C-alpha positions in Angstrom: -18.5 2.1 6.2 -17.7 4.7 3.6 -15.7 2.3 1.4 -18.8 0.0 1.1 -20.8 3.0 -0.2 -18.5 3.5 -3.1 -17.1 6.7 -1.6 -13.4 7.5 -1.9 -11.4 6.9 1.2 -8.2 8.9 1.5 -5.2 7.8 3.6 -2.5 10.1 4.8 0.7 9.0 6.4 3.9 10.9 7.2 6.3 8.4 5.5 8.4 10.6 3.2 11.6 11.8 4.9 12.4 14.1 2.1 15.6 12.3 0.9 14.1 11.6 -2.5 12.4 8.6 -4.0 15.3 6.3 -3.5 16.6 3.7 -1.1 14.9 3.2 2.2 12.6 6.2 1.7 11.4 4.7 -1.6 10.8 1.3 0.1 8.8 2.9 2.9 6.7 5.0 0.5 6.1 2.0 -1.8 5.1 -0.2 1.2 2.6 2.4 2.4 1.2 2.8 -1.1 0.8 -0.9 -1.7 -1.0 -1.5 1.7 -3.3 1.5 1.2 -4.2 0.6 -2.4 -4.8 -3.1 -1.4 -7.5 -1.8 0.9 -9.0 0.4 -1.8 -7.7 3.7 -0.2 -6.3 6.7 -2.1 -2.9 7.1 -0.5 -1.0 10.4 0.2 2.6 10.2 1.4 3.2 13.3 3.4 6.6 14.7 4.4 7.6 13.9 8.0 8.8 17.5 8.6 5.8 19.4 7.1 2.3 20.3 8.0 -0.4 19.4 5.5 -0.5 22.9 4.2 1.1 22.1 0.8 1.2 19.2 -1.6 4.2 16.9 -1.5 4.9 15.8 -5.1 7.1 12.7 -5.5 8.2 12.4 -9.1 7.3 8.9 -10.3 4.3 8.3 -8.1 2.4 11.5 -7.6 0.3 12.8 -9.0 -0.8 9.7 -10.8 -1.2 10.0 -14.6 
């Protein structure tokens, strides 16, 4: 497995509904992030209404400082 070889594993999920980093959307994004990070993955919360042809920046969590 790649993770066992000290290689980065990226995870992408379409969890951001575009309503901002608040309420149910924040809860869904945070849940995804915590699960991905717990497995050692590098998470990316994509917008549900977009292709992966641009970066989705969520102020407060991405990009990480």
